[in-house]
C-alpha positions in Angstrom: -9.4 -25.8 22.1 -5.8 -26.8 22.8 -3.7 -27.5 19.7 -4.0 -31.0 18.4 -1.1 -32.3 16.3 -3.3 -35.1 15.0 -6.2 -32.8 13.9 -7.9 -33.9 10.7 -10.9 -31.6 10.7 -10.2 -30.4 7.2 -10.5 -33.2 4.6 -8.9 -31.2 1.8 -5.9 -30.2 3.9 -5.5 -33.7 5.4 -5.5 -35.3 1.9 -3.0 -32.7 0.7 -0.7 -33.5 3.5 -0.9 -37.2 2.8 0.0 -36.6 -0.8 2.8 -34.2 0.1 4.3 -36.7 2.5 4.4 -39.2 -0.4 6.2 -36.7 -2.5 8.5 -35.6 0.2 9.0 -38.4 2.8 11.4 -36.4 4.9 9.0 -33.5 5.4 7.1 -32.9 8.6 3.6 -32.8 6.9 1.4 -32.4 10.0 -0.3 -29.5 11.7 2.5 -27.2 12.7 2.6 -26.2 16.4 3.4 -22.7 17.6 7.0 -21.8 18.4 8.5 -19.7 21.2 8.1 -18.6 24.7 5.0 -20.1 26.4 4.4 -17.0 28.5 5.3 -14.5 25.8 3.8 -11.0 25.7 4.1 -10.8 21.9 2.2 -13.2 19.7 2.9 -13.1 16.0 0.2 -14.6 13.8 1.0 -15.6 10.2 -1.1 -17.2 7.5 -0.2 -20.9 7.1 2.8 -23.2 6.8 4.7 -23.0 3.5 5.3 -26.1 1.4 9.1 -26.1 1.7 9.1 -24.0 4.9 7.2 -24.9 8.1 5.6 -27.9 6.4 9.1 -29.3 5.9 10.7 -28.2 9.2 7.8 -28.2 11.6 8.5 -24.7 12.8 6.6 -21.6 11.7 8.5 -19.4 9.2 11.5 -21.7 9.2 13.0 -23.0 5.9 11.5 -20.6 3.4 11.8 -17.1 2.1 9.0 -15.7 4.3 11.1 -16.3 7.5 14.2 -14.4 6.3 12.9 -10.9 7.1 10.9 -12.0 10.2 13.8 -13.6 12.1 16.3 -11.0 11.1 14.0 -8.4 12.5 13.2 -10.4 15.6 16.9 -10.7 16.3 17.5 -7.0 15.7 14.9 -6.0 18.2 15.9 -8.5 20.9 13.2 -11.1 20.4 15.4 -13.9 19.0 18.8 -15.5 19.8 19.7 -15.6 16.1 19.1 -13.7 12.9 18.1 -16.8 10.9 15.9 -19.7 11.6 17.3 -23.0 10.3 16.0 -26.6 10.7 17.4 -28.4 13.8 19.1 -25.3 15.2 19.1 -24.0 18.8 17.3 -20.8 18.1 15.2 -19.4 21.0 12.6 -16.6 21.1 12.5 -14.1 24.0 9.1 -13.0 25.2 7.8 -13.8 21.7 5.7 -16.6 20.2 4.9 -17.4 16.5 1.8 -19.2 15.2 -0.3 -19.3 12.1 -4.0 -18.7 11.4 -4.1 -22.2 9.7 -1.8 -24.9 11.1 -1.7 -27.1 8.0 -0.2 -26.6 4.6 -3.0 -25.5 2.1 -2.8 -26.0 -1.6 -1.3 -23.0 -3.4 -1.0 -21.4 0.1 -4.7 -20.5 0.0 -6.8 -21.9 2.8 -10.6 -22.0 2.3 -12.8 -20.0 4.7 -14.1 -23.1 6.4 -10.5 -24.3 7.0 -9.6 -21.0 8.6 -12.7 -21.3 10.7 -11.9 -24.9 11.7 -8.5 -23.8 12.9 -9.7 -20.7 14.8 -10.3 -22.6 18.0 -6.6 -23.2 18.4 -5.8 -19.6 17.9 -8.5 -18.7 20.4 -6.9 -20.9 23.0 -3.5 -19.2 22.5 -4.9 -15.7 22.6 -7.1 -16.1 25.7 -4.1 -17.5 27.6 -1.8 -14.6 26.7 -0.4 -12.8 29.8 -1.7 -9.4 30.8 -0.4 -6.5 28.6 0.2 -8.7 25.6 0.5 -7.5 22.0 -0.6 -9.4 18.9 1.1 -8.8 15.5 -1.0 -10.0 12.5 0.9 -10.6 9.3 -1.6 -10.0 6.6 -5.4 -9.7 6.3 -6.2 -13.4 6.9 -4.2 -13.4 10.2 -5.9 -10.1 11.2 -9.4 -11.5 10.6 -8.5 -14.8 12.3 -7.5 -12.8 15.5 -10.8 -10.9 15.5 -12.8 -14.1 14.9 -10.9 -15.8 17.7 -12.1 -13.1 20.1 -15.6 -12.8 18.6 -15.1 -9.2 17.4 -16.7 -7.6 14.4 -14.4 -7.1 11.4 -16.1 -3.8 10.4 -14.8 -2.2 13.7 -11.2 -3.1 13.1 -10.0 -2.5 9.5 -6.7 -3.9 8.3 -3.9 -1.5 7.3 -0.2 -1.8 7.5 0.9 -0.1 10.7 -2.6 0.1 12.2 -3.1 -0.3 15.9 -6.3 -1.7 17.5 -7.4 -1.9 21.1 -9.1 -5.3 21.6 -10.8 -6.8 24.6 -9.1 -7.7 27.9 -6.4 -5.1 27.3 -4.9 -6.8 24.2 -3.4 -4.6 21.5 -3.3 -5.7 17.8 -0.8 -4.3 15.3 -1.1 -5.1 11.6 1.6 -5.6 9.0 1.8 -6.8 5.5 2.9 -10.4 5.4 6.7 -10.8 5.0 6.2 -13.1 2.0 8.5 -13.3 -1.0 6.0 -11.5 -3.2 5.5 -8.6 -0.8 9.2 -8.1 -0.1 10.3 -8.5 -3.7 7.7 -6.1 -5.0 8.6 -3.6 -2.2 5.0 -3.7 -0.9 6.8 -4.4 2.4 10.3 -3.1 2.8 12.7 -3.8 5.6 12.3 -0.3 7.0 8.5 -0.7 6.9 8.7 -3.9 8.9 11.2 -2.5 11.3 8.9 0.4 12.0 6.2 -2.0 13.2 8.6 -3.4 15.8 9.6 0.1 16.8 5.9 0.8 17.5 5.6 -2.5 19.4 8.7 -1.8 21.6 7.3 1.7 22.3 3.9 0.2 23.2 5.5 -2.3 25.5 7.4 0.5 27.3 4.3 2.6 27.7 2.2 -0.2 28.9 4.8 -1.4 31.4 4.9 2.2 32.8 1.1 2.4 33.1 0.7 -1.0 34.8 
């Protein structure tokens, strides 16, 4: 199903957005669309909009701590026109697109299983329309599982681990990374070098796949 900015499938999330909009009238407070190149060969899948990040700005990983490492790394590896993503800037992504497993802000940043399932049709639409030779980067376990569900694949056949690589259907490749959240980066569960190594693998993968095809 194509993304619907007016989706209200999840009553809990819809009510939370209504209340959040009352508390923060200037915030976006709607399902957050994907951002980036429509024909990108790299799709990055996060968890959900943050309260004072994408839920405020309307752009994934923009405005909060989680986006700092992501956009810095994207810029360093040639996927972004700037090292920081700020509201109302002119930042562009190159051959890269960013989305979330859940498009609406969830309470305590914890979507329920049914809410993830309800949103999965949007992710399915994005994935099945990816160009040939595309790579998906899942940030965290929920994003990883959402990608598998979107393609109808069994979770038991594709275990999540930081740095793991999975060959999916239709020639798609899935890489896993710990989420670049404040908690993960401040506790050093995910370091800058660990995150950079994922993108080194992706660039190597792109080069090899381009040579094969």
